[in-house]
MINUMAR-301412 format. One line per 4 residues: number of its first residue (from 1); for each residue y, z, x of C-alpha. Coordinates in Angstrom, 1 decimal. Last residue first. Example, Ala and Ser with C-alpha at 12.3 -4.5 7.8 and 13.67 -1.06 7.14 Angstrom:
// MINUMAR-301412
2 = -1.1/7.1/13.7 ~ -4.5/7.8/12.3
This chain:
// MINUMAR-301412
471 = -14.1/-38.0/-56.8 ~ -11.5/-40.4/-55.0 ~ -9.0/-39.4/-52.5 ~ -5.5/-40.7/-52.7
467 = -4.1/-41.8/-49.3 ~ -0.7/-40.4/-48.6 ~ 3.0/-41.4/-49.8 ~ 3.9/-41.8/-46.0
463 = 7.8/-41.0/-45.2 ~ 7.8/-36.9/-44.8 ~ 4.2/-36.4/-43.6 ~ 3.8/-39.5/-41.4
459 = 7.3/-38.9/-39.5 ~ 6.3/-35.1/-39.1 ~ 3.1/-36.1/-37.6 ~ 4.4/-38.8/-35.3
455 = 7.3/-36.3/-34.4 ~ 4.6/-33.5/-33.3 ~ 3.1/-36.1/-30.9 ~ -0.8/-36.3/-31.1
451 = -2.0/-35.0/-27.7 ~ -3.5/-31.7/-28.9 ~ -4.4/-30.0/-25.9 ~ -7.7/-29.3/-24.3
447 = -11.2/-27.7/-25.1 ~ -10.2/-25.9/-28.2 ~ -10.5/-22.3/-29.4 ~ -9.3/-21.6/-33.1
443 = -7.0/-18.5/-33.8 ~ -6.1/-18.7/-37.8 ~ -2.9/-16.6/-37.7 ~ -1.0/-14.7/-35.0
439 = 1.8/-12.5/-36.5 ~ 5.7/-12.9/-35.8 ~ 8.3/-10.5/-34.7 ~ 7.7/-10.5/-30.9
435 = 9.6/-7.6/-29.0 ~ 6.8/-5.1/-28.5 ~ 4.4/-7.9/-28.0 ~ 6.5/-9.4/-25.1
431 = 6.7/-6.2/-23.0 ~ 4.3/-7.1/-20.6 ~ 6.0/-10.4/-20.0 ~ 3.6/-13.3/-18.8
427 = 1.3/-12.7/-22.0 ~ -2.3/-12.0/-22.0 ~ -4.2/-12.5/-25.2 ~ -5.6/-9.1/-26.2
423 = -8.5/-7.6/-24.7 ~ -11.8/-6.5/-26.3 ~ -14.6/-4.0/-25.0 ~ -17.7/-6.0/-24.8
419 = -19.7/-7.3/-27.6 ~ -23.5/-7.2/-27.8 ~ -25.1/-10.4/-29.5 ~ -28.3/-10.2/-27.6
415 = -27.3/-13.5/-25.5 ~ -24.0/-11.7/-24.4 ~ -20.8/-11.6/-26.7 ~ -17.4/-11.2/-24.6
411 = -14.5/-10.2/-26.6 ~ -11.0/-11.7/-27.0 ~ -8.1/-10.3/-28.9 ~ -5.4/-12.1/-30.9
407 = -2.2/-10.5/-32.6 ~ -1.7/-9.6/-36.2 ~ 1.3/-7.6/-36.8 ~ 1.5/-4.6/-39.3
403 = -1.0/-1.9/-38.5 ~ 0.5/-1.2/-35.3 ~ -1.8/-2.0/-32.4 ~ -5.1/-2.5/-34.1
399 = -3.9/-5.3/-36.3 ~ -6.4/-7.8/-35.1 ~ -7.1/-11.4/-35.1 ~ -10.3/-12.7/-33.7
395 = -11.6/-14.6/-30.4 ~ -15.1/-14.8/-29.7 ~ -16.6/-15.5/-26.1 ~ -20.3/-16.3/-25.1
391 = -20.9/-19.0/-27.4 ~ -20.3/-21.7/-24.7 ~ -17.9/-23.4/-27.0 ~ -15.8/-20.4/-27.7
387 = -16.5/-18.9/-31.1 ~ -13.9/-18.3/-33.8 ~ -12.4/-15.1/-35.5 ~ -10.4/-14.3/-38.8
383 = -10.2/-10.6/-39.6 ~ -10.2/-7.2/-37.8 ~ -7.9/-4.7/-39.6 ~ -7.8/-1.2/-38.6
379 = -9.9/1.7/-37.4 ~ -11.1/-0.6/-34.7 ~ -14.0/-3.3/-34.2 ~ -14.8/-5.1/-30.8
375 = -17.1/-2.3/-29.4 ~ -18.9/-1.7/-32.8 ~ -19.6/-5.5/-33.5 ~ -21.3/-4.1/-36.7
371 = -25.0/-5.3/-37.0 ~ -27.0/-7.6/-39.5 ~ -30.7/-8.7/-39.0 ~ -31.6/-12.1/-40.2
367 = -34.3/-12.6/-37.9 ~ -33.3/-15.6/-35.9 ~ -30.0/-16.0/-37.5 ~ -28.9/-12.9/-36.2
363 = -25.9/-12.0/-38.4 ~ -23.0/-10.4/-36.5 ~ -20.3/-8.1/-37.9 ~ -16.5/-7.8/-37.6
359 = -14.4/-5.3/-39.5 ~ -12.1/-5.0/-42.4 ~ -11.2/-1.3/-43.4 ~ -7.4/-1.9/-43.4
355 = -7.8/-5.1/-45.5 ~ -4.6/-7.2/-45.1 ~ -6.6/-10.3/-43.4 ~ -9.6/-9.5/-45.8
351 = -9.0/-12.4/-48.2 ~ -12.6/-12.1/-50.0 ~ -12.4/-9.1/-52.1 ~ -14.0/-5.8/-51.7
347 = -15.1/-3.0/-49.5 ~ -14.7/-5.2/-46.1 ~ -16.9/-7.4/-43.9 ~ -15.7/-10.1/-41.8
343 = -18.3/-12.5/-40.5 ~ -20.1/-13.7/-37.2 ~ -23.2/-15.8/-37.4 ~ -25.5/-16.0/-34.6
339 = -28.0/-18.1/-32.8 ~ -26.9/-21.8/-33.6 ~ -25.7/-22.1/-29.9 ~ -22.4/-23.4/-31.4
335 = -22.0/-19.7/-32.9 ~ -21.9/-19.8/-36.6 ~ -18.5/-18.6/-38.3 ~ -18.5/-16.8/-41.7
331 = -15.0/-15.9/-42.8 ~ -15.3/-13.4/-45.7 ~ -18.1/-11.2/-47.0 ~ -17.7/-8.3/-49.5
327 = -19.9/-5.1/-48.6 ~ -23.7/-5.1/-49.6 ~ -25.5/-8.6/-49.9 ~ -26.2/-10.6/-47.1
323 = -28.6/-13.8/-46.7 ~ -28.9/-15.1/-50.2 ~ -30.6/-18.2/-50.2 ~ -29.5/-21.0/-52.4
319 = -32.2/-23.7/-53.7 ~ -30.5/-26.9/-55.0 ~ -30.0/-28.7/-52.0 ~ -26.7/-30.1/-50.8
315 = -25.6/-33.8/-50.5 ~ -23.2/-35.4/-48.0 ~ -25.4/-38.6/-47.8 ~ -27.1/-39.0/-44.4
311 = -26.2/-35.5/-43.4 ~ -28.5/-33.6/-46.0 ~ -27.1/-29.9/-46.5 ~ -29.5/-27.0/-47.1
307 = -28.0/-24.2/-49.1 ~ -26.7/-20.8/-47.7 ~ -25.5/-17.4/-49.0 ~ -23.2/-14.5/-47.8
303 = -22.1/-12.2/-50.6 ~ -18.7/-11.7/-52.0 ~ -17.9/-8.4/-53.7 ~ -15.1/-8.2/-56.2
299 = -14.8/-4.7/-57.9 ~ -11.3/-4.1/-56.5 ~ -10.1/-7.2/-57.9 ~ -11.1/-6.1/-61.7
295 = -7.7/-6.3/-63.3 ~ -6.4/-9.3/-61.7 ~ -8.8/-11.0/-62.2 ~ -11.5/-10.9/-64.8
291 = -14.8/-11.3/-62.6 ~ -16.6/-14.3/-61.4 ~ -19.7/-13.1/-59.6 ~ -19.3/-13.7/-56.0
287 = -20.1/-16.2/-53.4 ~ -19.3/-16.8/-49.8 ~ -20.6/-20.2/-48.0 ~ -23.1/-21.4/-45.6
283 = -24.1/-25.1/-45.4 ~ -27.3/-25.9/-43.5 ~ -28.6/-29.0/-41.7 ~ -25.5/-29.4/-39.4
279 = -27.5/-28.3/-36.1 ~ -24.7/-25.6/-35.3 ~ -25.1/-24.4/-39.2 ~ -21.9/-25.6/-41.3
275 = -19.3/-23.3/-42.8 ~ -17.8/-22.7/-46.3 ~ -15.2/-20.3/-47.2 ~ -15.4/-20.2/-51.2
271 = -17.6/-20.0/-54.2 ~ -16.5/-17.7/-57.0 ~ -19.3/-17.6/-59.8 ~ -20.0/-18.2/-63.3
267 = -18.5/-21.5/-63.4 ~ -20.8/-22.6/-60.8 ~ -19.3/-25.5/-58.3 ~ -21.3/-25.0/-55.3
263 = -25.0/-25.6/-56.8 ~ -23.7/-28.0/-59.3 ~ -22.8/-30.1/-56.5 ~ -19.4/-31.7/-55.8
259 = -18.4/-34.8/-53.6 ~ -14.7/-35.7/-52.6 ~ -14.3/-39.3/-51.3 ~ -12.1/-40.6/-48.7
255 = -15.0/-43.1/-47.8 ~ -15.1/-42.2/-44.0 ~ -14.0/-38.6/-44.1 ~ -16.5/-37.6/-47.0
251 = -15.3/-34.5/-48.2 ~ -17.7/-32.0/-49.8 ~ -17.0/-29.3/-52.3 ~ -17.1/-25.5/-52.4
247 = -15.5/-23.9/-55.8 ~ -12.9/-21.4/-56.7 ~ -11.5/-20.0/-59.9 ~ -9.1/-17.2/-60.5
243 = -8.9/-16.3/-56.8 ~ -7.5/-13.5/-54.9 ~ -5.0/-12.6/-52.4 ~ -3.8/-8.9/-52.3
239 = -0.9/-7.7/-49.9 ~ -0.1/-4.0/-48.8 ~ -3.5/-2.7/-47.8 ~ -2.0/0.6/-47.3
235 = -1.6/0.8/-51.3 ~ 1.4/2.2/-52.4 ~ 3.6/-0.8/-53.6 ~ 1.0/-3.3/-53.3
231 = 2.0/-7.0/-53.3 ~ 0.1/-9.7/-55.3 ~ -1.0/-13.4/-54.5 ~ -2.7/-15.8/-56.5
227 = -5.3/-18.6/-55.8 ~ -6.9/-21.3/-58.1 ~ -9.1/-22.4/-55.2 ~ -10.8/-25.6/-53.9
223 = -13.2/-24.8/-51.0 ~ -13.7/-27.3/-48.2 ~ -16.7/-28.7/-46.6 ~ -15.7/-31.7/-44.1
219 = -17.9/-34.8/-43.7 ~ -18.3/-37.4/-41.2 ~ -17.6/-35.6/-37.8 ~ -21.5/-35.4/-37.2
215 = -21.1/-31.6/-36.4 ~ -19.8/-31.2/-40.1 ~ -16.3/-29.9/-40.2 ~ -15.0/-26.7/-41.9
211 = -12.1/-26.4/-44.4 ~ -10.3/-23.8/-46.3 ~ -8.4/-25.4/-49.2 ~ -8.5/-28.9/-50.7
207 = -6.1/-29.8/-53.6 ~ -7.0/-27.8/-56.7 ~ -9.4/-27.1/-59.4 ~ -11.2/-30.4/-59.1
203 = -11.7/-33.1/-61.7 ~ -8.4/-34.4/-61.8 ~ -8.0/-35.0/-58.3 ~ -5.9/-33.1/-55.7
199 = -6.7/-34.3/-51.9 ~ -3.5/-36.4/-51.3 ~ -4.3/-37.3/-47.7 ~ -2.0/-38.3/-44.7
195 = -3.9/-40.1/-42.1 ~ -3.1/-40.1/-38.3 ~ -5.4/-42.2/-35.8 ~ -5.1/-40.9/-32.3
191 = -8.6/-39.9/-31.9 ~ -8.9/-38.5/-35.4 ~ -6.1/-36.6/-36.8 ~ -5.8/-35.7/-40.5
187 = -2.9/-34.4/-42.3 ~ -3.8/-32.9/-45.7 ~ -0.9/-33.3/-48.3 ~ 2.4/-32.0/-49.5
183 = 6.1/-33.2/-48.5 ~ 7.5/-30.2/-49.7 ~ 5.1/-27.6/-51.3 ~ 2.0/-27.5/-49.1
179 = 1.1/-29.4/-45.9 ~ -2.6/-28.8/-44.9 ~ -4.4/-29.2/-41.4 ~ -6.7/-31.7/-39.7
175 = -8.0/-32.0/-36.3 ~ -10.2/-34.2/-34.4 ~ -8.7/-35.2/-31.1 ~ -8.5/-31.4/-30.0
171 = -12.2/-31.3/-30.0 ~ -13.3/-27.7/-30.5 ~ -16.3/-28.6/-32.4 ~ -14.3/-30.5/-35.2
167 = -11.1/-28.9/-35.3 ~ -9.5/-26.8/-38.0 ~ -5.7/-26.0/-39.3 ~ -5.8/-24.3/-42.4
163 = -1.8/-24.0/-42.9 ~ 1.5/-25.6/-43.2 ~ 3.9/-24.4/-45.8 ~ 7.3/-26.7/-45.9
159 = 10.4/-26.2/-44.3 ~ 11.7/-29.7/-44.3 ~ 9.2/-31.3/-42.2 ~ 10.3/-30.8/-38.6
155 = 11.6/-27.1/-39.4 ~ 7.8/-27.0/-40.2 ~ 6.8/-26.9/-36.5 ~ 3.8/-29.1/-35.3
151 = 1.4/-28.9/-32.4 ~ 3.9/-26.7/-30.7 ~ 3.7/-25.8/-27.2 ~ 2.6/-22.7/-25.1
147 = 2.2/-22.2/-21.6 ~ 1.2/-19.0/-20.3 ~ -1.6/-19.8/-17.8 ~ -5.3/-20.2/-18.3
143 = -5.1/-19.3/-22.0 ~ -3.2/-22.9/-22.4 ~ -1.6/-22.3/-25.9 ~ -1.4/-24.2/-28.8
139 = 1.0/-23.8/-31.7 ~ 0.9/-24.2/-35.4 ~ 4.5/-23.6/-37.2 ~ 6.6/-21.2/-39.3
135 = 10.0/-20.8/-40.4 ~ 10.0/-21.4/-44.3 ~ 7.2/-19.2/-44.7 ~ 8.5/-15.7/-45.8
131 = 6.3/-13.5/-48.1 ~ 3.7/-14.0/-45.1 ~ 3.1/-10.5/-44.7 ~ 3.5/-10.7/-41.0
127 = 5.8/-13.7/-40.5 ~ 4.1/-16.8/-39.5 ~ 2.7/-18.0/-36.1 ~ -0.3/-20.1/-36.7
123 = -3.1/-20.6/-34.1 ~ -4.4/-22.9/-31.6 ~ -6.2/-21.8/-28.2 ~ -6.7/-23.7/-25.1
119 = -8.8/-23.3/-22.0 ~ -12.1/-22.9/-23.7 ~ -13.6/-19.3/-22.4 ~ -15.5/-19.4/-19.0
115 = -18.7/-17.4/-18.3 ~ -18.7/-16.2/-15.1 ~ -17.6/-12.9/-16.4 ~ -14.9/-10.9/-14.4
111 = -14.9/-7.2/-15.0 ~ -11.9/-5.4/-14.6 ~ -12.2/-2.2/-12.9 ~ -10.4/1.2/-13.1
107 = -9.0/3.6/-10.1 ~ -7.9/6.9/-11.2 ~ -4.2/7.4/-11.1 ~ -2.2/7.7/-8.2
103 = 1.0/10.1/-7.5 ~ 4.1/8.7/-5.5 ~ 6.7/11.4/-4.7 ~ 7.7/14.8/-6.5
99 = 10.5/13.4/-8.5 ~ 8.1/10.8/-10.1 ~ 6.7/7.7/-8.6 ~ 3.7/6.1/-10.4
95 = 0.5/4.6/-8.9 ~ -2.0/2.1/-10.0 ~ -5.4/1.1/-8.6 ~ -7.5/-2.1/-10.0
91 = -10.7/-3.0/-8.8 ~ -11.6/-6.4/-9.6 ~ -15.2/-6.7/-10.7 ~ -18.4/-8.7/-10.5
87 = -19.8/-12.0/-11.6 ~ -16.7/-13.7/-10.8 ~ -14.6/-11.4/-8.6 ~ -13.7/-14.1/-5.9
83 = -12.6/-16.4/-8.4 ~ -10.8/-13.9/-10.4 ~ -8.8/-12.7/-7.4 ~ -7.9/-16.2/-6.2
79 = -6.9/-17.0/-9.9 ~ -4.7/-13.8/-9.8 ~ -2.9/-14.8/-6.4 ~ -1.9/-18.1/-7.8
75 = -0.9/-16.9/-11.3 ~ 1.6/-14.3/-9.7 ~ 0.8/-10.7/-11.0 ~ 3.0/-8.6/-13.0
71 = 3.1/-4.9/-13.3 ~ 5.7/-3.5/-15.3 ~ 7.3/0.2/-15.1 ~ 10.6/-0.9/-14.5
67 = 11.2/-0.4/-10.8 ~ 8.4/-2.4/-9.7 ~ 5.8/-2.5/-7.0 ~ 3.2/-5.0/-6.2
63 = -0.2/-5.1/-4.0 ~ -2.6/-7.8/-3.5 ~ -6.2/-7.5/-1.9 ~ -8.7/-10.0/-1.2
59 = -11.8/-8.7/0.8 ~ -14.0/-8.6/-2.0 ~ -11.7/-8.3/-5.1 ~ -8.7/-5.8/-4.8
55 = -5.5/-5.4/-7.0 ~ -3.2/-2.8/-5.8 ~ -0.5/-1.2/-8.3 ~ 3.0/0.2/-7.9
51 = 5.3/1.8/-10.3 ~ 8.7/3.0/-10.5 ~ 9.5/5.1/-13.8 ~ 11.0/4.1/-17.2
47 = 7.7/2.8/-18.6 ~ 6.4/6.4/-18.0 ~ 7.7/7.8/-20.8 ~ 5.6/5.8/-23.1
43 = 3.1/3.1/-21.5 ~ 2.7/1.9/-18.2 ~ 3.1/-1.9/-18.1 ~ 0.8/-4.9/-18.1
39 = 0.1/-8.4/-16.7 ~ -3.4/-9.4/-17.1 ~ -2.9/-12.9/-15.4 ~ -4.3/-16.1/-17.1
35 = -8.1/-16.2/-18.2 ~ -10.2/-18.7/-16.3 ~ -13.0/-16.1/-15.0 ~ -13.5/-14.8/-18.6
31 = -12.4/-11.1/-19.0 ~ -14.5/-7.8/-19.4 ~ -12.3/-4.8/-20.1 ~ -12.6/-1.5/-18.1
27 = -8.9/-0.7/-18.7 ~ -7.0/-3.6/-19.9 ~ -5.0/-1.8/-22.4 ~ -2.1/-3.8/-23.1
23 = -0.3/-1.6/-22.3 ~ -1.2/1.2/-19.9 ~ -1.9/4.7/-19.6 ~ -3.3/5.1/-16.3
19 = -7.1/6.1/-15.9 ~ -8.0/9.8/-16.0 ~ -6.9/12.7/-13.8 ~ -4.0/12.2/-11.4
15 = -4.6/11.8/-7.5 ~ -2.0/13.1/-5.2 ~ -0.9/10.5/-2.6 ~ -1.9/11.6/1.0
11 = -4.6/8.8/1.9 ~ -2.3/6.2/0.4 ~ 0.1/6.9/3.0 ~ 3.8/8.5/2.0
7 = 7.1/7.3/0.6 ~ 7.9/4.8/3.3 ~ 4.1/3.6/2.9 ~ 5.1/2.3/-0.6
3 = 5.1/-1.5/-0.3 ~ 2.7/-1.3/2.5 ~ 0.0/-0.1/-0.1
């Protein structure tokens, strides 16, 4: 610690009990080898103190000192450390200066997995309770550094709502998302070709809503929903979103056709949140008995079900299997290797992003067993999630920090479905999350940046009448 040697050598520094109180909490986390630097700050009153830190991997060591309680690691140095530590750990020692001199906390490790995460992440940024939506956008962030660029911002499209962005197998060249209210339509990008779709038909409940691509790229499963929103005055869950009606349909991308099946459009049930298996032969979805809404919103419990899917013509079977019934299921997502299905469970309803009790659970598709992701969950909301392409990482939205803003956390999932302690998406400024006034929404891992220019999307949205899909 040459930087603090004038205040005393390392050997003579008093050692404090316990790991340092830092934010974000990176103590003992497991990270992918290609993640951006884990910059942090001392928490509480210590944030005003001078701080020093040493990072060591093998024979490589880096030290830094700051007068504002912040610890930042240069990108080039961090990449050297993570490369050396791949499959092992980076040892971190943190020191704080008080009137009596320098004092050191107990060292901690950052474990570096050899499993990389997809280099880009797409998400929507929106006001935390979503009451105000005229300033929002869909963005992409390179997780290997701190660069963020907009895919599309609604200031370019007359302040409309935009949501439900989705990618075919994390391919940035095959994407869709919806625009609502002003300039409505579904924007679909396929290898540089851009379409605007008018997806409401006279035989479906609504325009297309929650999407999931079939692995072939020819089909996309959607829900169609008559959705309402309500706001609690005393309930800690704050916002309630519920359906008066909902079905699941299949859209044929090549023929611009919406297909339905009685299996997925029962008048006595609410069907929603479709997702395909990794091999494309099974369609998973959530379903609940249709109850009178909103008077019985707290009695509504969704089960996880599946039905066979024929990718030659986009039809589904007539036999429905129930895989889980108990708490209420939302956001089922299958790992790319086909082994696990991750879902969010809460006490009721299907829009769990404001339910404080919502947690992540894992279904082992080999034996049907269900278990909570205990190390990843918190006492507050865990909700939307997606898998990395190698099935070893999951990114999910969580309100664990303050109960209000959703932030994005990563957890490593091993081959047996065991999660690691999660860590928040790193930012260049350790004070970023304390100052940022928007929530992250719908994190999706992607293999690279979306290259379709935002101005082209905006021009298409505003000037094109759109293609009417058939039924």
